[in-house]
C-alpha positions in Angstrom: 46.8 120.0 97.4 50.5 119.1 97.6 53.5 121.4 97.6 54.8 121.6 94.0 57.8 123.5 95.3 58.9 120.7 97.6 58.3 118.1 95.0 60.6 120.1 92.7 63.3 120.2 95.3 63.2 116.5 96.1 63.2 115.5 92.4 66.0 118.0 91.7 68.2 116.6 94.5 70.3 113.8 93.0 73.6 112.5 94.0 75.7 114.2 91.3 79.2 112.8 91.0 80.7 115.3 88.6 80.5 119.1 89.0 81.0 121.9 86.5 84.6 123.2 86.9 83.6 126.6 85.6 80.8 127.4 88.1 81.5 128.4 91.6 79.1 128.0 94.5 78.4 131.3 96.3 79.6 131.4 99.9 76.1 132.5 100.9 74.6 129.3 99.6 76.8 127.1 101.8 76.5 129.4 104.8 72.7 129.5 104.6 72.5 125.7 104.0 74.6 125.0 107.1 72.4 127.4 109.1 69.4 125.5 107.9 71.1 122.1 108.8 71.6 123.3 112.3 67.8 123.7 112.6 67.3 120.0 112.0 65.5 117.8 114.5 67.9 116.0 116.9 67.7 113.8 120.0 66.8 115.9 123.1 68.1 119.1 121.4 71.6 117.9 122.4 73.0 119.0 119.0 75.9 116.5 119.2 77.2 117.5 115.8 79.7 119.8 114.1 79.9 120.9 110.5 83.3 121.5 108.9 83.2 123.6 105.7 86.1 122.7 103.4 86.4 125.8 101.2 89.9 126.7 100.2 91.5 125.2 97.1 94.3 123.8 99.3 92.0 122.1 101.7 89.8 120.7 98.9 92.9 119.2 97.2 93.9 117.7 100.6 90.6 116.0 100.9 90.6 114.4 97.4 92.8 111.4 98.4 91.1 111.2 101.8 87.9 110.6 99.9 89.6 107.9 97.9 90.0 110.0 94.8 86.4 109.6 93.8 85.1 112.0 91.1 82.6 113.7 93.4 85.6 114.8 95.5 87.9 115.7 92.6 85.4 118.1 91.0 83.8 119.5 94.2 83.7 123.2 94.6 82.9 122.9 98.3 82.7 120.1 100.9 81.1 119.9 104.2 82.1 117.2 106.7 79.4 116.2 109.1 80.8 115.1 112.4 79.2 113.5 115.5 80.4 114.7 118.9 79.0 112.3 121.5 82.0 113.3 123.7 80.5 116.8 124.1 77.3 115.6 125.8 78.2 117.3 129.2 78.7 120.8 127.7 75.6 120.4 125.4 73.5 119.3 128.4 74.7 122.2 130.4 73.9 124.6 127.5 70.4 123.3 127.4 69.6 123.6 131.1 71.2 127.0 131.4 68.9 128.2 128.5 66.0 127.0 130.5 67.2 128.7 133.7 67.4 132.0 131.7 63.7 131.9 131.1 62.8 131.5 134.8 61.3 134.5 136.5 60.7 133.8 140.2 59.8 130.2 141.0 60.2 127.8 138.1 57.1 126.2 136.8 56.6 122.4 136.4 57.8 122.4 132.8 60.9 124.4 133.6 61.7 122.1 136.6 61.2 119.0 134.4 63.5 120.4 131.7 66.3 121.2 134.2 66.0 117.8 135.8 66.0 116.2 132.4 69.3 117.7 131.3 70.9 117.4 134.8 69.9 113.9 135.6 68.6 112.0 132.6 71.3 113.0 130.1 74.1 111.9 132.4 72.4 108.6 132.8 71.9 108.3 129.1 75.4 109.4 127.9 77.8 108.7 130.8 80.3 105.9 130.3 83.2 104.3 132.2 86.0 102.0 131.4 84.4 99.0 133.0 81.0 99.1 131.4 79.2 99.7 134.7 77.0 102.4 133.3 76.1 100.3 130.3 75.0 97.5 132.6 73.0 100.0 134.7 71.2 101.3 131.6 70.4 97.8 130.4 69.1 96.8 133.8 66.8 99.9 134.0 65.5 99.3 130.5 64.8 95.7 131.3 63.1 96.3 134.6 61.0 99.3 133.5 60.2 97.5 130.2 58.5 94.7 132.1 55.7 97.0 133.3 55.2 99.4 130.4 56.7 100.6 127.1 60.1 102.0 127.9 63.0 103.5 126.0 65.6 100.8 125.6 69.2 101.8 125.9 72.5 100.2 126.9 76.1 100.6 125.7 78.1 102.8 123.5 76.5 101.3 120.3 73.1 102.7 121.2 74.7 106.1 121.9 76.5 106.1 118.6 73.3 105.3 116.7 71.5 108.2 118.4 74.0 110.8 117.5 74.6 109.5 114.0 70.8 109.5 113.3 70.6 113.2 114.4 73.7 114.1 112.3 72.3 112.4 109.3 69.1 114.4 109.6 71.2 117.6 109.5 73.0 116.3 106.4 69.8 115.7 104.6 68.5 119.2 105.5 71.8 120.6 104.1 71.4 118.7 100.8 67.8 119.7 100.4 68.8 123.3 101.0 71.6 123.1 98.4 69.0 121.7 95.9 66.6 124.5 96.8 69.3 127.0 95.8 69.8 125.4 92.4 73.0 123.5 93.1 73.9 119.8 93.5 75.5 117.6 96.2 76.8 114.1 96.7 77.0 112.4 100.1 80.2 110.4 100.3 80.7 107.5 102.6 83.9 106.4 100.9 86.6 108.1 102.9 89.5 107.3 105.3 87.9 108.3 108.6 91.2 108.1 110.5 92.9 110.5 108.1 89.9 112.8 107.9 89.9 113.1 111.7 93.6 113.9 111.7 93.2 116.5 108.9 90.5 118.2 111.0 92.4 117.8 114.2 89.4 116.0 115.8 89.7 114.1 119.2 89.1 110.4 119.6 85.5 110.9 120.7 84.5 112.5 117.4 83.3 110.4 114.4 82.7 111.3 110.8 79.1 110.9 109.8 79.5 111.7 106.1 81.2 114.1 103.7 79.1 116.0 101.3 80.5 117.5 98.1 78.8 120.5 96.5 78.8 122.1 93.0 76.8 122.6 89.9 76.1 119.1 88.6 76.6 117.9 85.1 74.8 115.3 83.0 77.8 113.0 83.3 77.5 113.2 87.0 74.1 111.5 87.0 74.6 107.7 86.7 71.3 106.9 85.0 67.7 107.4 85.9 66.6 107.3 89.5 64.5 104.2 90.3 63.0 103.0 93.6 61.3 99.9 94.9 57.5 99.8 94.5 55.7 101.2 97.5 54.2 97.8 98.1 57.7 96.5 99.0 58.4 99.2 101.6 55.2 100.9 102.8 52.9 99.1 105.2 49.8 100.9 106.4 48.3 99.5 109.6 
């Protein structure tokens, strides 16, 4: 009834903090896992993410202190830095509506018109910011006014925007880790890092943010810190 294969992948995927120094990860495994990550669901297909594959020995050594010398970084055979790019919303919105325009033959249908208007009008309203917070106030006012009459998407300032793009990027990171597990290797998502120095090392602009850094290798028994345990379903699952 249930997928045994997926159960095996989920159970195999553990945050392993020490990788086998003698086993390399094939380039194809990382490449394919990144390609799978790019297929992850994301808000409005804006794909406001970037994936930086840290592969060379020199770059990996550079990232060890940036990841606070944790063992998962010291023993990593590969790393991938998941980055949010909220600042690229204009180009990603344009990419989307141009893709729709390419499908039009003759007069656009209702769905095509709606899609073009969505990326040309709704996305600027959702992502545009200014130095005085005017757009944030406009979004809050629209959300409040429309929300009085019916359920409405509530948005406002930059915090809401950051949450949206980080949620999407985290979905990609999870897809990547499940893919790594499916190929028989291990990963460890690291939140302990110096974001400012990582951004400098990657030559990222101010608008980019680091979502997480994932180290990859063949895990060891020492890399698993005890059995995995979770809260009982009664504590976290509520069926209505």
